[in-house]
C-alpha atoms as a printed R data frame, in Angstrom:
    type eleno elety resid chain resno       x       y      z
1   ATOM     1    CA   UNK     A     1  -3.780   6.733  0.712
2   ATOM     2    CA   UNK     A     2  -1.340   4.504 -1.131
3   ATOM     3    CA   UNK     A     3   0.898   1.725  0.145
4   ATOM     4    CA   UNK     A     4   4.029   0.696 -1.697
5   ATOM     5    CA   UNK     A     5   6.666  -1.951 -0.996
6   ATOM     6    CA   UNK     A     6  10.316  -1.175 -1.553
7   ATOM     7    CA   UNK     A     7  13.754  -2.681 -1.034
8   ATOM     8    CA   UNK     A     8  16.864  -0.590 -0.501
9   ATOM     9    CA   UNK     A     9  20.519  -1.552 -0.193
10  ATOM    10    CA   UNK     A    10  22.237   0.087  2.763
11  ATOM    11    CA   UNK     A    11  25.970   0.181  3.415
12  ATOM    12    CA   UNK     A    12  27.240   0.093  6.989
13  ATOM    13    CA   UNK     A    13  30.691  -0.469  8.447
14  ATOM    14    CA   UNK     A    14  29.753  -4.104  9.041
15  ATOM    15    CA   UNK     A    15  28.633  -4.710  5.461
16  ATOM    16    CA   UNK     A    16  25.771  -4.239  2.998
17  ATOM    17    CA   UNK     A    17  22.175  -5.134  3.696
18  ATOM    18    CA   UNK     A    18  19.046  -5.315  1.540
19  ATOM    19    CA   UNK     A    19  16.231  -3.878  3.641
20  ATOM    20    CA   UNK     A    20  12.560  -4.361  2.791
21  ATOM    21    CA   UNK     A    21  10.050  -1.732  3.871
22  ATOM    22    CA   UNK     A    22   6.640  -0.372  3.013
23  ATOM    23    CA   UNK     A    23   5.448   3.212  2.737
24  ATOM    24    CA   UNK     A    24   1.907   4.288  3.580
25  ATOM    25    CA   UNK     A    25   1.196   7.930  2.895
26  ATOM    26    CA   UNK     A    26  -1.382  10.578  2.147
27  ATOM    27    CA   UNK     A    27   0.445  13.395  0.417
28  ATOM    28    CA   UNK     A    28   3.588  14.723  2.072
29  ATOM    29    CA   UNK     A    29   2.737  14.323  5.732
30  ATOM    30    CA   UNK     A    30   4.730  14.017  8.933
31  ATOM    31    CA   UNK     A    31   7.174  11.085  8.650
32  ATOM    32    CA   UNK     A    32   6.917   8.130 11.012
33  ATOM    33    CA   UNK     A    33   9.274   5.169 11.287
34  ATOM    34    CA   UNK     A    34   7.107   2.334 12.599
35  ATOM    35    CA   UNK     A    35   9.004  -0.633 14.078
36  ATOM    36    CA   UNK     A    36   7.215  -3.946 14.539
37  ATOM    37    CA   UNK     A    37   7.507  -6.447 17.373
38  ATOM    38    CA   UNK     A    38   8.252 -10.157 17.454
39  ATOM    39    CA   UNK     A    39   4.975 -11.064 15.769
40  ATOM    40    CA   UNK     A    40   6.291  -9.640 12.507
41  ATOM    41    CA   UNK     A    41   5.442  -6.743 10.191
42  ATOM    42    CA   UNK     A    42   1.782  -7.738  9.924
43  ATOM    43    CA   UNK     A    43   1.299  -6.664 13.561
44  ATOM    44    CA   UNK     A    44   1.730  -3.003 12.566
45  ATOM    45    CA   UNK     A    45   0.587  -3.011  8.933
46  ATOM    46    CA   UNK     A    46  -3.015  -2.137  9.757
47  ATOM    47    CA   UNK     A    47  -1.979   0.652 12.096
48  ATOM    48    CA   UNK     A    48   0.377   2.089  9.468
49  ATOM    49    CA   UNK     A    49  -2.508   2.323  7.021
50  ATOM    50    CA   UNK     A    50  -4.815   3.829  9.643
51  ATOM    51    CA   UNK     A    51  -2.281   6.486 10.608
52  ATOM    52    CA   UNK     A    52  -1.627   7.456  6.999
53  ATOM    53    CA   UNK     A    53  -5.333   7.438  6.143
54  ATOM    54    CA   UNK     A    54  -6.591   9.483  9.090
55  ATOM    55    CA   UNK     A    55  -3.700  11.936  9.515
56  ATOM    56    CA   UNK     A    56  -1.322  13.762  7.154
57  ATOM    57    CA   UNK     A    57   1.378  11.170  7.754
58  ATOM    58    CA   UNK     A    58   4.014   9.319  5.789
59  ATOM    59    CA   UNK     A    59   4.599   5.967  7.499
60  ATOM    60    CA   UNK     A    60   7.736   3.940  6.803
61  ATOM    61    CA   UNK     A    61   7.467   0.352  8.063
62  ATOM    62    CA   UNK     A    62  10.640  -1.716  7.669
63  ATOM    63    CA   UNK     A    63  10.796  -5.481  8.033
64  ATOM    64    CA   UNK     A    64  13.452  -6.476 10.551
65  ATOM    65    CA   UNK     A    65  15.911  -8.628  8.573
66  ATOM    66    CA   UNK     A    66  15.098 -12.285  9.176
67  ATOM    67    CA   UNK     A    67  11.382 -11.592  9.589
68  ATOM    68    CA   UNK     A    68   8.726 -12.033  6.923
69  ATOM    69    CA   UNK     A    69  10.895 -14.236  4.715
70  ATOM    70    CA   UNK     A    70  13.702 -11.664  4.438
71  ATOM    71    CA   UNK     A    71  17.422 -12.422  4.724
72  ATOM    72    CA   UNK     A    72  19.502 -11.500  7.757
73  ATOM    73    CA   UNK     A    73  23.246 -11.067  7.207
74  ATOM    74    CA   UNK     A    74  25.490 -12.937  9.642
75  ATOM    75    CA   UNK     A    75  26.869  -9.707 11.126
76  ATOM    76    CA   UNK     A    76  23.432  -8.432 12.154
77  ATOM    77    CA   UNK     A    77  22.834 -10.146 15.497
78  ATOM    78    CA   UNK     A    78  21.723  -7.539 18.026
79  ATOM    79    CA   UNK     A    79  19.361  -4.637 18.600
80  ATOM    80    CA   UNK     A    80  21.984  -1.828 18.760
81  ATOM    81    CA   UNK     A    81  23.253  -2.815 15.300
82  ATOM    82    CA   UNK     A    82  19.690  -2.980 13.988
83  ATOM    83    CA   UNK     A    83  19.168   0.554 15.332
84  ATOM    84    CA   UNK     A    84  22.174   1.648 13.280
85  ATOM    85    CA   UNK     A    85  20.583   0.063 10.196
86  ATOM    86    CA   UNK     A    86  17.450   2.165 10.678
87  ATOM    87    CA   UNK     A    87  19.429   5.326 11.373
88  ATOM    88    CA   UNK     A    88  21.142   4.693  8.040
89  ATOM    89    CA   UNK     A    89  17.737   4.170  6.407
90  ATOM    90    CA   UNK     A    90  16.615   7.628  7.549
91  ATOM    91    CA   UNK     A    91  19.798   9.084  6.069
92  ATOM    92    CA   UNK     A    92  19.349   7.216  2.793
93  ATOM    93    CA   UNK     A    93  15.726   8.362  2.456
94  ATOM    94    CA   UNK     A    94  16.677  11.929  3.363
95  ATOM    95    CA   UNK     A    95  13.976  12.134  6.023
96  ATOM    96    CA   UNK     A    96  13.818  14.771  8.744
97  ATOM    97    CA   UNK     A    97  11.438  15.608 11.596
98  ATOM    98    CA   UNK     A    98  10.827  11.875 12.073
99  ATOM    99    CA   UNK     A    99   8.797  10.313 14.872
100 ATOM   100    CA   UNK     A   100  10.022   6.793 15.652
101 ATOM   101    CA   UNK     A   101   7.317   4.482 17.015
102 ATOM   102    CA   UNK     A   102   8.220   0.987 18.190
103 ATOM   103    CA   UNK     A   103   6.225  -1.832 19.759
104 ATOM   104    CA   UNK     A   104   7.771  -4.588 21.907
105 ATOM   105    CA   UNK     A   105  11.230  -5.365 20.479
106 ATOM   106    CA   UNK     A   106  10.509  -2.540 18.026
107 ATOM   107    CA   UNK     A   107  10.312  -0.264 21.068
108 ATOM   108    CA   UNK     A   108  13.683  -1.561 22.213
109 ATOM   109    CA   UNK     A   109  15.105  -0.703 18.774
110 ATOM   110    CA   UNK     A   110  13.513   2.757 18.997
111 ATOM   111    CA   UNK     A   111  15.155   3.316 22.394
112 ATOM   112    CA   UNK     A   112  18.547   2.376 20.946
113 ATOM   113    CA   UNK     A   113  17.910   4.746 18.020
114 ATOM   114    CA   UNK     A   114  17.259   7.568 20.494
115 ATOM   115    CA   UNK     A   115  20.665   6.856 22.009
116 ATOM   116    CA   UNK     A   116  22.330   7.252 18.600
117 ATOM   117    CA   UNK     A   117  21.360  10.928 18.586
118 ATOM   118    CA   UNK     A   118  20.203  11.372 14.985
119 ATOM   119    CA   UNK     A   119  19.256  14.945 14.084
120 ATOM   120    CA   UNK     A   120  16.601  13.476 11.815
121 ATOM   121    CA   UNK     A   121  14.518  12.282 14.794
122 ATOM   122    CA   UNK     A   122  12.357  14.788 16.690
123 ATOM   123    CA   UNK     A   123  10.368  12.410 18.927
124 ATOM   124    CA   UNK     A   124  10.168   8.765 19.980
125 ATOM   125    CA   UNK     A   125   7.180   6.698 21.132
126 ATOM   126    CA   UNK     A   126   7.807   3.431 22.963
127 ATOM   127    CA   UNK     A   127   4.706   1.221 22.908
128 ATOM   128    CA   UNK     A   128   4.921  -1.626 25.440
129 ATOM   129    CA   UNK     A   129   8.642  -1.810 24.720
130 ATOM   130    CA   UNK     A   130  10.985  -4.575 25.777
131 ATOM   131    CA   UNK     A   131  14.711  -4.185 26.316
132 ATOM   132    CA   UNK     A   132  15.446  -3.060 29.872
133 ATOM   133    CA   UNK     A   133  16.130  -5.292 32.850
134 ATOM   134    CA   UNK     A   134  13.743  -4.812 35.790
135 ATOM   135    CA   UNK     A   135  14.527  -7.670 38.198
136 ATOM   136    CA   UNK     A   136  11.202  -7.608 40.026
137 ATOM   137    CA   UNK     A   137   9.222  -7.323 36.774
138 ATOM   138    CA   UNK     A   138  10.842  -9.584 34.159
139 ATOM   139    CA   UNK     A   139   9.760  -9.735 30.530
140 ATOM   140    CA   UNK     A   140   7.735 -12.858 29.791
141 ATOM   141    CA   UNK     A   141  10.097 -15.173 27.912
142 ATOM   142    CA   UNK     A   142   8.461 -15.779 24.502
143 ATOM   143    CA   UNK     A   143  10.739 -18.753 23.846
144 ATOM   144    CA   UNK     A   144   9.276 -20.776 26.706
145 ATOM   145    CA   UNK     A   145   5.641 -20.074 25.764
146 ATOM   146    CA   UNK     A   146   3.417 -21.532 23.078
147 ATOM   147    CA   UNK     A   147   1.788 -19.063 20.659
148 ATOM   148    CA   UNK     A   148  -1.527 -19.610 22.460
149 ATOM   149    CA   UNK     A   149   0.030 -18.912 25.876
150 ATOM   150    CA   UNK     A   150   1.795 -15.794 24.597
151 ATOM   151    CA   UNK     A   151  -1.407 -14.536 23.002
152 ATOM   152    CA   UNK     A   152  -3.258 -14.952 26.308
153 ATOM   153    CA   UNK     A   153  -0.708 -12.661 27.988
154 ATOM   154    CA   UNK     A   154  -0.795 -10.093 25.203
155 ATOM   155    CA   UNK     A   155  -4.402  -8.880 25.065
156 ATOM   156    CA   UNK     A   156  -6.981  -7.289 27.343
157 ATOM   157    CA   UNK     A   157  -9.644  -9.345 25.571
158 ATOM   158    CA   UNK     A   158  -7.625 -12.498 25.082
159 ATOM   159    CA   UNK     A   159 -10.514 -14.561 23.732
160 ATOM   160    CA   UNK     A   160 -11.254 -12.063 20.958
161 ATOM   161    CA   UNK     A   161  -7.656 -12.197 19.750
162 ATOM   162    CA   UNK     A   162  -6.893 -15.819 20.586
163 ATOM   163    CA   UNK     A   163  -4.391 -17.468 18.251
164 ATOM   164    CA   UNK     A   164  -4.968 -21.053 17.163
165 ATOM   165    CA   UNK     A   165  -1.804 -22.375 15.454
166 ATOM   166    CA   UNK     A   166  -3.713 -25.409 14.200
167 ATOM   167    CA   UNK     A   167  -5.456 -23.123 11.703
168 ATOM   168    CA   UNK     A   168  -2.181 -21.860 10.199
169 ATOM   169    CA   UNK     A   169  -1.346 -22.644  6.600
170 ATOM   170    CA   UNK     A   170   2.034 -24.187  5.843
171 ATOM   171    CA   UNK     A   171   3.227 -20.747  4.716
172 ATOM   172    CA   UNK     A   172   2.040 -19.088  7.931
173 ATOM   173    CA   UNK     A   173   3.631 -21.814 10.024
174 ATOM   174    CA   UNK     A   174   6.970 -21.434  8.225
175 ATOM   175    CA   UNK     A   175   6.846 -17.638  8.638
176 ATOM   176    CA   UNK     A   176   6.135 -17.974 12.356
177 ATOM   177    CA   UNK     A   177   9.103 -20.324 12.792
178 ATOM   178    CA   UNK     A   178  11.404 -17.934 10.890
179 ATOM   179    CA   UNK     A   179  10.152 -14.909 12.855
180 ATOM   180    CA   UNK     A   180  10.742 -16.700 16.129
181 ATOM   181    CA   UNK     A   181  14.282 -17.648 15.088
182 ATOM   182    CA   UNK     A   182  15.092 -14.054 14.132
183 ATOM   183    CA   UNK     A   183  13.616 -12.750 17.368
184 ATOM   184    CA   UNK     A   184  15.769 -15.162 19.354
185 ATOM   185    CA   UNK     A   185  18.909 -13.875 17.646
186 ATOM   186    CA   UNK     A   186  18.102 -10.219 18.303
187 ATOM   187    CA   UNK     A   187  16.930 -10.751 21.881
188 ATOM   188    CA   UNK     A   188  20.369 -11.962 22.936
189 ATOM   189    CA   UNK     A   189  21.293 -14.112 25.928
190 ATOM   190    CA   UNK     A   190  19.054 -12.323 28.433
191 ATOM   191    CA   UNK     A   191  15.617 -13.079 26.927
192 ATOM   192    CA   UNK     A   192  14.435  -9.747 25.528
193 ATOM   193    CA   UNK     A   193  16.541  -7.517 27.761
194 ATOM   194    CA   UNK     A   194  19.917  -5.783 27.763
195 ATOM   195    CA   UNK     A   195  21.155  -5.319 31.344
196 ATOM   196    CA   UNK     A   196  23.048  -2.160 30.271
197 ATOM   197    CA   UNK     A   197  20.165  -0.378 28.547
198 ATOM   198    CA   UNK     A   198  18.317   0.977 31.575
199 ATOM   199    CA   UNK     A   199  21.345   2.951 32.762
200 ATOM   200    CA   UNK     A   200  22.299   4.086 29.261
201 ATOM   201    CA   UNK     A   201  18.857   5.606 28.704
202 ATOM   202    CA   UNK     A   202  19.892   8.519 30.957
203 ATOM   203    CA   UNK     A   203  21.709   9.904 27.890
204 ATOM   204    CA   UNK     A   204  18.569  10.196 25.721
205 ATOM   205    CA   UNK     A   205  17.766  13.788 24.745
206 ATOM   206    CA   UNK     A   206  14.828  13.261 22.361
207 ATOM   207    CA   UNK     A   207  11.295  13.845 23.653
208 ATOM   208    CA   UNK     A   208  10.017  10.366 24.515
209 ATOM   209    CA   UNK     A   209   6.511   9.083 25.194
210 ATOM   210    CA   UNK     A   210   6.212   5.696 26.894
211 ATOM   211    CA   UNK     A   211   2.716   4.417 26.039
212 ATOM   212    CA   UNK     A   212   1.559   1.262 27.820
213 ATOM   213    CA   UNK     A   213  -1.439  -1.025 27.573
214 ATOM   214    CA   UNK     A   214  -2.753  -1.453 31.119
215 ATOM   215    CA   UNK     A   215  -3.546  -5.167 30.635
216 ATOM   216    CA   UNK     A   216  -0.166  -6.208 29.262
217 ATOM   217    CA   UNK     A   217   1.172  -9.332 30.977
218 ATOM   218    CA   UNK     A   218   4.214  -9.651 28.702
219 ATOM   219    CA   UNK     A   219   5.756  -6.460 30.078
220 ATOM   220    CA   UNK     A   220   3.584  -5.129 32.884
221 ATOM   221    CA   UNK     A   221   2.809  -1.518 33.727
222 ATOM   222    CA   UNK     A   222   5.408  -1.380 36.504
223 ATOM   223    CA   UNK     A   223   7.995  -2.333 33.885
224 ATOM   224    CA   UNK     A   224   6.671   0.445 31.654
225 ATOM   225    CA   UNK     A   225   6.916   3.005 34.441
226 ATOM   226    CA   UNK     A   226  10.500   1.891 35.085
227 ATOM   227    CA   UNK     A   227  11.221   2.468 31.402
228 ATOM   228    CA   UNK     A   228   9.840   6.004 31.589
229 ATOM   229    CA   UNK     A   229  11.708   6.734 34.820
230 ATOM   230    CA   UNK     A   230  15.002   5.823 33.135
231 ATOM   231    CA   UNK     A   231  14.578   8.420 30.351
232 ATOM   232    CA   UNK     A   232  15.036  12.080 31.324
233 ATOM   233    CA   UNK     A   233  11.913  14.153 30.719
234 ATOM   234    CA   UNK     A   234   9.898  11.300 29.259
235 ATOM   235    CA   UNK     A   235   6.151  11.017 29.664
236 ATOM   236    CA   UNK     A   236   4.265   7.866 30.639
237 ATOM   237    CA   UNK     A   237   0.732   7.323 29.352
238 ATOM   238    CA   UNK     A   238  -1.464   4.386 30.307
239 ATOM   239    CA   UNK     A   239  -3.676   3.035 27.522
240 ATOM   240    CA   UNK     A   240  -6.949   1.685 28.864
241 ATOM   241    CA   UNK     A   241  -8.536  -1.690 28.128
242 ATOM   242    CA   UNK     A   242  -5.666  -2.856 25.953
243 ATOM   243    CA   UNK     A   243  -2.628  -5.093 26.242
244 ATOM   244    CA   UNK     A   244   0.783  -5.630 24.652
245 ATOM   245    CA   UNK     A   245  -0.250  -4.645 21.119
246 ATOM   246    CA   UNK     A   246  -2.599  -1.642 21.301
247 ATOM   247    CA   UNK     A   247  -2.016  -1.025 17.594
248 ATOM   248    CA   UNK     A   248  -4.111  -4.164 17.046
249 ATOM   249    CA   UNK     A   249  -6.484  -4.123 20.018
250 ATOM   250    CA   UNK     A   250  -7.282  -0.393 20.361
251 ATOM   251    CA   UNK     A   251  -5.753   1.281 17.290
252 ATOM   252    CA   UNK     A   252  -7.834   4.458 17.464
253 ATOM   253    CA   UNK     A   253  -6.719   5.100 21.053
254 ATOM   254    CA   UNK     A   254  -3.075   4.590 20.099
255 ATOM   255    CA   UNK     A   255  -3.471   6.717 16.972
256 ATOM   256    CA   UNK     A   256  -4.594   9.753 18.969
257 ATOM   257    CA   UNK     A   257  -1.841   9.249 21.534
258 ATOM   258    CA   UNK     A   258   0.928   8.886 18.948
259 ATOM   259    CA   UNK     A   259  -0.252  11.698 16.701
260 ATOM   260    CA   UNK     A   260  -0.741  14.237 19.481
261 ATOM   261    CA   UNK     A   261   2.767  13.607 20.806
262 ATOM   262    CA   UNK     A   262   4.362  13.691 17.361
263 ATOM   263    CA   UNK     A   263   2.510  16.871 16.436
264 ATOM   264    CA   UNK     A   264   3.511  18.557 19.705
265 ATOM   265    CA   UNK     A   265   7.222  18.009 19.064
266 ATOM   266    CA   UNK     A   266   7.329  18.316 15.275
267 ATOM   267    CA   UNK     A   267   9.754  20.859 13.885
268 ATOM   268    CA   UNK     A   268   7.255  21.616 11.133
269 ATOM   269    CA   UNK     A   269   3.853  21.052 12.653
270 ATOM   270    CA   UNK     A   270   1.449  19.545 10.122
271 ATOM   271    CA   UNK     A   271  -2.201  20.480 10.174
272 ATOM   272    CA   UNK     A   272  -4.555  17.821 11.511
């Protein structure tokens, strides 16, 4: 398995953008577009490598512009536009039979990509996704919580994954500040939700799996079930003993779940 970092210039109606991404692959496997959450690209990097190492998979992991020290153009300010950027990336790379997997705000982006109707996408997996408005089950507002408080809500075993910002290097601290600023731009005025998205999801035609960590207190399981109920024909799967980021806490469980769904709906089914 090899991992390579690349940058590509994409042209959209709004303007040009230099997009950074990494590719983890073992041969010419099933393509995955893996979209990270507000914690940044490092929250999915390990899972990308695991997926590519243990399955015949080619995993493309972009860095949302503004995260990880990357530049964000002034015109890129919302999730639907970011979804268009990634649709353009699939076109530019000439990929087909793609499974899009997104966690947290990455799941929100994946949902918006499903609404764009790209023929290059054959399945979508939403992992503890944000984005919809469920009045009785609001998304925990990350901008009112300290990193330690947010971490406590994010994991089944919170102590094992506890974050202590006092141990951060200056570089890590600066990256966290930049990531938070970018997340705030993309999340819009409604704190990680678009009031129109839940109704719009009725137009999704891709096969969709909504996978949810049972211990998530950022977006709870009732929120996840509401997400699945909004998407015609989608499947909801509860992930046991894990929270908001199962790709970190229980990666093997998520790997099996993601791969089985992708393999089931692949146009060209790879051999396991």
